[in-house]
N, CA and C atoms as a LAMMPS dump frame, in Angstrom:
ITEM: TIMESTEP
0
ITEM: NUMBER OF ATOMS
411
ITEM: BOX BOUNDS ff ff ff
-5.0000000000000000e+02 5.0000000000000000e+02
-5.0000000000000000e+02 5.0000000000000000e+02
-5.0000000000000000e+02 5.0000000000000000e+02
ITEM: ATOMS id mol type element x y z
1 1 1 N 108.347 201.457 302.345
2 1 2 C 109.773 201.337 302.065
3 1 3 C 110.418 202.561 302.454
4 2 1 N 109.721 203.699 302.682
5 2 2 C 110.266 204.833 303.303
6 2 3 C 110.705 204.653 304.635
7 3 1 N 111.842 205.342 305.062
8 3 2 C 112.19 205.221 306.655
9 3 3 C 112.33 206.521 306.938
10 4 1 N 111.936 206.882 308.492
11 4 2 C 111.992 208.002 308.967
12 4 3 C 112.805 208.239 310.254
13 5 1 N 113.434 209.25 310.491
14 5 2 C 114.301 209.592 311.734
15 5 3 C 113.806 210.908 312.426
16 6 1 N 114.192 210.847 313.623
17 6 2 C 113.876 212.384 314.305
18 6 3 C 114.819 212.868 314.983
19 7 1 N 114.963 214.064 315.094
20 7 2 C 116.18 214.888 315.853
21 7 3 C 115.487 215.881 316.477
22 8 1 N 115.899 216.268 317.762
23 8 2 C 115.466 217.137 318.783
24 8 3 C 116.533 218.119 319.409
25 9 1 N 116.226 219.425 319.677
26 9 2 C 116.943 220.312 320.239
27 9 3 C 116.158 221.438 321.194
28 10 1 N 116.514 221.649 322.301
29 10 2 C 115.661 222.651 323.132
30 10 3 C 116.677 223.692 323.453
31 11 1 N 116.355 225.006 323.029
32 11 2 C 117.323 226.011 323.208
33 11 3 C 116.59 227.008 324.389
34 12 1 N 117.178 227.663 325.189
35 12 2 C 116.714 228.657 326.059
36 12 3 C 117.411 230.09 325.475
37 13 1 N 116.839 230.967 325.222
38 13 2 C 117.29 232.122 324.617
39 13 3 C 116.286 233.338 324.655
40 14 1 N 116.899 234.453 324.644
41 14 2 C 116.009 235.69 324.737
42 14 3 C 116.1 236.482 323.471
43 15 1 N 116.806 235.854 322.457
44 15 2 C 116.924 236.414 320.962
45 15 3 C 115.697 236.375 320.444
46 16 1 N 115.316 237.26 319.554
47 16 2 C 113.955 237.41 318.684
48 16 3 C 113.942 236.19 317.693
49 17 1 N 112.769 235.854 317.347
50 17 2 C 112.639 234.607 316.455
51 17 3 C 113.516 234.701 315.127
52 18 1 N 113.502 235.967 314.589
53 18 2 C 114.266 236.075 313.316
54 18 3 C 115.733 235.649 313.54
55 19 1 N 116.4 236.096 314.787
56 19 2 C 117.897 235.657 315.058
57 19 3 C 117.812 234.123 315.134
58 20 1 N 116.961 233.532 315.852
59 20 2 C 116.906 232.044 316.094
60 20 3 C 116.78 231.411 314.659
61 21 1 N 115.83 231.765 313.773
62 21 2 C 115.601 231.256 312.547
63 21 3 C 116.954 231.212 311.666
64 22 1 N 117.539 232.442 311.71
65 22 2 C 118.843 232.688 310.954
66 22 3 C 119.771 231.663 311.34
67 23 1 N 120.042 231.681 312.733
68 23 2 C 121.065 230.807 313.347
69 23 3 C 120.879 229.222 313.003
70 24 1 N 119.563 228.761 312.977
71 24 2 C 119.228 227.441 312.726
72 24 3 C 119.399 227.35 311.117
73 25 1 N 119.214 228.084 310.307
74 25 2 C 119.368 228.108 308.956
75 25 3 C 120.802 227.961 308.534
76 26 1 N 121.482 228.722 309.276
77 26 2 C 122.953 228.874 308.833
78 26 3 C 123.688 227.464 309.236
79 27 1 N 123.421 226.973 310.545
80 27 2 C 123.875 225.665 310.929
81 27 3 C 123.376 224.265 310.178
82 28 1 N 122.322 224.528 309.534
83 28 2 C 121.808 223.424 308.536
84 28 3 C 122.525 223.615 307.226
85 29 1 N 122.671 224.682 306.78
86 29 2 C 123.514 225.076 305.504
87 29 3 C 124.868 224.476 305.53
88 30 1 N 125.534 224.834 306.739
89 30 2 C 126.827 224.416 306.908
90 30 3 C 127.075 223.001 307.135
91 31 1 N 126.156 222.498 307.812
92 31 2 C 126.53 220.973 308.205
93 31 3 C 125.867 219.921 307.288
94 32 1 N 124.563 220.186 306.903
95 32 2 C 123.864 219.018 305.969
96 32 3 C 123.813 219.653 304.622
97 33 1 N 123.914 220.807 304.144
98 33 2 C 123.794 221.5 302.865
99 33 3 C 122.264 221.084 302.406
100 34 1 N 122.309 220.947 300.988
101 34 2 C 121.023 220.561 300.089
102 34 3 C 120.278 221.781 299.948
103 35 1 N 119.161 221.616 299.445
104 35 2 C 118.227 222.722 299.135
105 35 3 C 117.368 223.231 300.082
106 36 1 N 117.537 224.282 300.765
107 36 2 C 116.698 224.66 302.103
108 36 3 C 115.675 225.811 301.569
109 37 1 N 114.485 225.403 301.845
110 37 2 C 113.494 226.493 301.983
111 37 3 C 112.821 226.638 303.313
112 38 1 N 112.171 227.932 303.367
113 38 2 C 111.444 227.995 304.716
114 38 3 C 110.07 228.41 304.48
115 39 1 N 109.199 227.813 305.097
116 39 2 C 107.811 228.12 305.27
117 39 3 C 107.267 228.511 306.569
118 40 1 N 107.001 229.591 307.037
119 40 2 C 106.551 230.137 308.176
120 40 3 C 107.501 229.584 309.351
121 41 1 N 107.12 228.554 310.103
122 41 2 C 108.16 228.232 311.239
123 41 3 C 108.785 226.874 310.903
124 42 1 N 108.886 226.478 309.517
125 42 2 C 109.688 225.224 309.202
126 42 3 C 110.542 225.283 307.966
127 43 1 N 111.699 224.566 308.253
128 43 2 C 112.679 224.533 307.141
129 43 3 C 112.545 223.325 306.435
130 44 1 N 112.53 223.225 304.999
131 44 2 C 112.36 222.186 304.311
132 44 3 C 113.735 221.818 303.556
133 45 1 N 114.208 220.686 303.839
134 45 2 C 115.646 220.345 303.292
135 45 3 C 115.639 219.306 302.356
136 46 1 N 115.988 219.412 301.021
137 46 2 C 115.932 218.483 300.09
138 46 3 C 117.42 218.122 299.705
139 47 1 N 117.623 216.789 300.064
140 47 2 C 119.001 216.131 299.617
141 47 3 C 120.09 216.806 300.495
142 48 1 N 119.73 217.066 301.822
143 48 2 C 120.929 217.635 302.593
144 48 3 C 121.696 216.458 303.04
145 49 1 N 122.673 216.053 302.446
146 49 2 C 123.491 214.816 302.659
147 49 3 C 124.978 215.145 302.634
148 50 1 N 125.453 216.253 303.188
149 50 2 C 127.007 216.505 303.327
150 50 3 C 127.3 215.548 304.514
151 51 1 N 128.331 214.768 304.245
152 51 2 C 128.883 213.769 305.151
153 51 3 C 128.03 212.5 305.542
154 52 1 N 126.818 212.365 304.827
155 52 2 C 125.963 211.291 305.389
156 52 3 C 126.262 210.034 304.392
157 53 1 N 126.871 208.963 305.253
158 53 2 C 127.119 207.841 304.51
159 53 3 C 126.148 207.124 303.711
160 54 1 N 126.586 206.715 302.388
161 54 2 C 125.759 205.935 301.637
162 54 3 C 124.518 206.581 301.24
163 55 1 N 124.692 208.021 301.17
164 55 2 C 123.506 208.756 300.658
165 55 3 C 123.251 208.698 299.233
166 56 1 N 124.04 208.178 298.426
167 56 2 C 123.774 207.923 297.012
168 56 3 C 122.7 206.876 296.935
169 57 1 N 122.115 206.204 297.724
170 57 2 C 121.125 205.311 297.377
171 57 3 C 119.828 205.708 297.803
172 58 1 N 119.539 206.973 298.31
173 58 2 C 118.36 207.542 298.792
174 58 3 C 118.149 209.021 298.47
175 59 1 N 117.038 209.224 298.555
176 59 2 C 116.601 210.834 298.388
177 59 3 C 116.232 211.131 299.922
178 60 1 N 116.774 212.244 300.342
179 60 2 C 116.703 212.676 301.689
180 60 3 C 115.907 213.995 301.785
181 61 1 N 114.805 213.836 302.427
182 61 2 C 113.788 215.063 302.572
183 61 3 C 113.969 215.255 304.289
184 62 1 N 113.984 216.45 304.779
185 62 2 C 113.929 216.779 305.989
186 62 3 C 113.013 217.909 306.274
187 63 1 N 112.12 217.785 307.336
188 63 2 C 111.562 218.999 307.785
189 63 3 C 111.965 219.399 309.215
190 64 1 N 112.347 220.49 309.526
191 64 2 C 112.882 220.915 310.744
192 64 3 C 111.993 222.15 311.239
193 65 1 N 111.071 221.985 312.179
194 65 2 C 110.099 222.992 312.819
195 65 3 C 110.507 223.497 314.004
196 66 1 N 110.466 224.716 314.224
197 66 2 C 110.708 225.402 315.459
198 66 3 C 109.347 225.841 316.04
199 67 1 N 109.362 225.792 317.265
200 67 2 C 108.247 226.039 318.18
201 67 3 C 108.623 226.654 319.46
202 68 1 N 107.706 227.515 319.917
203 68 2 C 108.08 228.289 321.174
204 68 3 C 107.012 227.846 322.366
205 69 1 N 107.151 226.763 323.139
206 69 2 C 106.174 226.114 323.97
207 69 3 C 106.191 227.247 325.19
208 70 1 N 107.223 228.085 325.47
209 70 2 C 107.145 228.955 326.571
210 70 3 C 108.085 230.196 326.362
211 71 1 N 107.92 231.397 326.836
212 71 2 C 108.657 232.386 326.793
213 71 3 C 110.172 232.127 327.056
214 72 1 N 111.234 232.322 325.967
215 72 2 C 112.4 232.038 326.29
216 72 3 C 113.135 230.508 325.989
217 73 1 N 112.173 229.857 325.283
218 73 2 C 112.228 228.516 325.213
219 73 3 C 111.897 228.401 323.477
220 74 1 N 113.05 227.829 323.015
221 74 2 C 112.51 227.303 321.46
222 74 3 C 112.968 225.994 321.312
223 75 1 N 111.935 225.082 320.792
224 75 2 C 112.137 223.68 320.687
225 75 3 C 112.386 223.528 319.054
226 76 1 N 113.335 222.716 318.672
227 76 2 C 113.445 222.412 317.377
228 76 3 C 113.285 220.86 317.063
229 77 1 N 112.292 220.668 316.223
230 77 2 C 112.106 219.192 315.905
231 77 3 C 112.233 218.87 314.388
232 78 1 N 113.027 217.785 314.097
233 78 2 C 113.297 217.468 312.702
234 78 3 C 112.889 216.059 312.545
235 79 1 N 112.205 216.004 311.357
236 79 2 C 111.894 214.664 310.79
237 79 3 C 112.577 214.509 309.335
238 80 1 N 113.147 213.441 309.475
239 80 2 C 114.245 213.158 308.198
240 80 3 C 113.432 211.751 307.62
241 81 1 N 113.13 211.961 306.287
242 81 2 C 112.544 210.996 305.548
243 81 3 C 113.402 210.404 304.402
244 82 1 N 113.776 209.119 304.411
245 82 2 C 114.641 208.374 303.358
246 82 3 C 113.563 207.786 302.303
247 83 1 N 113.86 208.054 301.115
248 83 2 C 113.143 207.472 300.038
249 83 3 C 114.269 206.697 298.979
250 84 1 N 113.983 205.436 298.803
251 84 2 C 114.735 204.838 297.644
252 84 3 C 114.902 205.726 296.441
253 85 1 N 115.938 205.865 295.901
254 85 2 C 116.137 206.664 294.682
255 85 3 C 116.292 205.659 293.445
256 86 1 N 116.386 205.965 292.178
257 86 2 C 116.528 205.462 291.056
258 86 3 C 117.713 204.545 291.065
259 87 1 N 118.712 204.726 291.493
260 87 2 C 119.739 203.967 291.632
261 87 3 C 119.624 202.835 292.684
262 88 1 N 118.962 202.741 293.506
263 88 2 C 118.489 201.908 294.528
264 88 3 C 117.696 200.865 293.554
265 89 1 N 116.687 201.315 292.795
266 89 2 C 115.812 200.281 292.169
267 89 3 C 116.62 199.779 290.915
268 90 1 N 117.452 200.261 290.36
269 90 2 C 118.054 199.749 289.184
270 90 3 C 119.12 198.624 289.764
271 91 1 N 119.637 198.725 291.034
272 91 2 C 120.609 197.856 291.676
273 91 3 C 119.742 196.467 291.923
274 92 1 N 118.458 196.986 292.508
275 92 2 C 117.782 195.979 292.931
276 92 3 C 117.299 195.045 291.71
277 93 1 N 116.815 195.541 290.663
278 93 2 C 116.327 194.796 289.397
279 93 3 C 117.443 194.08 288.788
280 94 1 N 118.783 194.72 288.644
281 94 2 C 119.945 194.037 288.028
282 94 3 C 120.429 193.001 288.896
283 95 1 N 120.187 193.038 290.067
284 95 2 C 120.664 192.149 291.12
285 95 3 C 119.609 190.842 290.908
286 96 1 N 118.289 191.065 291.033
287 96 2 C 117.485 190.007 290.865
288 96 3 C 117.583 189.218 289.507
289 97 1 N 117.901 189.956 288.511
290 97 2 C 117.914 189.076 287.33
291 97 3 C 119.256 188.497 287.009
292 98 1 N 120.293 188.963 287.344
293 98 2 C 121.601 188.564 286.962
294 98 3 C 122.823 188.658 288.094
295 99 1 N 123.212 189.929 288.567
296 99 2 C 124.107 190.115 289.209
297 99 3 C 123.745 190.302 290.82
298 100 1 N 123.726 189.185 291.595
299 100 2 C 123.303 189.037 292.801
300 100 3 C 124.097 190.138 293.764
301 101 1 N 125.408 190.084 293.494
302 101 2 C 126.212 190.989 294.295
303 101 3 C 125.746 192.368 294.515
304 102 1 N 125.142 193.024 293.382
305 102 2 C 124.594 194.395 293.401
306 102 3 C 123.611 194.574 294.397
307 103 1 N 123.084 193.588 295.281
308 103 2 C 122.253 193.996 296.233
309 103 3 C 122.795 194.536 297.554
310 104 1 N 124.17 194.684 297.405
311 104 2 C 124.957 195.328 298.572
312 104 3 C 124.367 196.681 298.504
313 105 1 N 124.215 197.45 297.334
314 105 2 C 123.873 198.645 297.326
315 105 3 C 122.31 198.822 297.926
316 106 1 N 121.395 197.887 297.86
317 106 2 C 120.255 197.99 298.441
318 106 3 C 120.38 197.82 300.001
319 107 1 N 121.076 196.916 300.393
320 107 2 C 121.654 196.916 301.756
321 107 3 C 121.999 198.158 302.441
322 108 1 N 122.732 198.745 301.806
323 108 2 C 123.334 200.14 302.358
324 108 3 C 122.071 201.061 302.573
325 109 1 N 121.119 201.085 301.849
326 109 2 C 119.981 201.778 302.146
327 109 3 C 119.554 201.709 303.414
328 110 1 N 119.459 200.296 303.919
329 110 2 C 118.749 200.101 305.243
330 110 3 C 120.077 200.297 306.436
331 111 1 N 121.11 200.573 306.071
332 111 2 C 122.339 200.738 306.952
333 111 3 C 122.404 202.199 307.095
334 112 1 N 122.013 203.009 306.224
335 112 2 C 122.2 204.602 306.213
336 112 3 C 121.457 205.072 307.403
337 113 1 N 122.009 206.083 307.998
338 113 2 C 121.318 206.861 309.3
339 113 3 C 121.908 208.292 309.191
340 114 1 N 121.182 209.167 308.669
341 114 2 C 121.319 210.68 308.802
342 114 3 C 121.282 211.308 310.058
343 115 1 N 120.764 210.743 311.065
344 115 2 C 120.715 211.38 312.229
345 115 3 C 121.809 212.083 312.797
346 116 1 N 122.823 211.535 312.673
347 116 2 C 124.286 212.15 313.416
348 116 3 C 124.335 213.438 312.708
349 117 1 N 124.456 213.602 311.599
350 117 2 C 124.575 214.823 310.928
351 117 3 C 123.69 216.006 311.014
352 118 1 N 122.322 215.68 311.113
353 118 2 C 121.407 216.623 311.572
354 118 3 C 121.37 217.013 312.809
355 119 1 N 121.689 215.991 313.764
356 119 2 C 121.443 216.333 315.259
357 119 3 C 122.953 217.266 315.388
358 120 1 N 124.11 217.032 314.56
359 120 2 C 125.206 217.834 314.788
360 120 3 C 124.875 219.179 314.408
361 121 1 N 124.039 219.327 313.332
362 121 2 C 123.445 220.754 312.808
363 121 3 C 122.731 221.444 313.949
364 122 1 N 121.908 220.725 314.501
365 122 2 C 121.143 221.274 315.626
366 122 3 C 121.973 221.663 316.669
367 123 1 N 122.813 220.843 317.038
368 123 2 C 123.847 221.048 318.303
369 123 3 C 124.734 222.349 317.882
370 124 1 N 124.906 222.798 316.748
371 124 2 C 125.919 223.727 316.374
372 124 3 C 125.037 224.932 316.471
373 125 1 N 123.818 225.136 316.657
374 125 2 C 123.03 226.474 316.604
375 125 3 C 123.515 226.998 318.095
376 126 1 N 124.146 228.249 317.93
377 126 2 C 124.604 228.92 319.1
378 126 3 C 123.843 230.263 319.353
379 127 1 N 123.305 230.279 320.384
380 127 2 C 122.511 231.472 320.94
381 127 3 C 122.7 231.954 322.249
382 128 1 N 122.786 233.121 322.702
383 128 2 C 122.71 233.318 323.999
384 128 3 C 121.737 232.83 324.952
385 129 1 N 122.012 232.328 326.001
386 129 2 C 121.157 231.705 326.834
387 129 3 C 120.504 232.626 327.722
388 130 1 N 119.342 232.39 328.1
389 130 2 C 118.403 233.237 328.959
390 130 3 C 119.118 233.455 330.353
391 131 1 N 119.56 234.559 330.657
392 131 2 C 120.144 234.928 332.128
393 131 3 C 121.522 234.623 332.059
394 132 1 N 122.194 234.218 331.059
395 132 2 C 123.577 233.899 331.053
396 132 3 C 124.408 235.148 331.242
397 133 1 N 125.274 235.198 331.963
398 133 2 C 126.348 236.493 331.951
399 133 3 C 127.512 236.29 330.686
400 134 1 N 127.72 237.335 330.158
401 134 2 C 128.703 237.312 329.127
402 134 3 C 130.064 236.569 329.798
403 135 1 N 131.056 235.993 328.831
404 135 2 C 132.011 235.343 329.359
405 135 3 C 132.963 236.281 329.924
406 136 1 N 133.687 235.884 331.063
407 136 2 C 134.648 236.723 331.583
408 136 3 C 134.129 237.894 332.611
409 137 1 N 132.765 237.851 332.799
410 137 2 C 132.366 238.887 333.728
411 137 3 C 132.05 238.231 335.054
């Protein structure tokens, strides 16, 4: 019953890893919110649902991992997992026994797509690119 989505971003930068991690964390906090924790090179976001449509019917858990496949290149891979929450199950049971129109909330779970917000968060990560000249020079 769980649903999974992925997001991806590749950055070229000469910045040290701690600057990259801080930039990614800031972009996630501003764009998707939720409770963010960091384990080594992975951010775990619980209920990062700012501006995600129909988020009241699901628990949203995301893991965003940063890897460095080559010097000067950082890849950001995110996996977003949706799990039905208590509201989803209550509406499903109530809809089954008496009020069928309540199933519209269950349908919203299957329509919900958090990818645009998470991709926007990754796209907001701004770092100097490798070999780029400063603006105006």
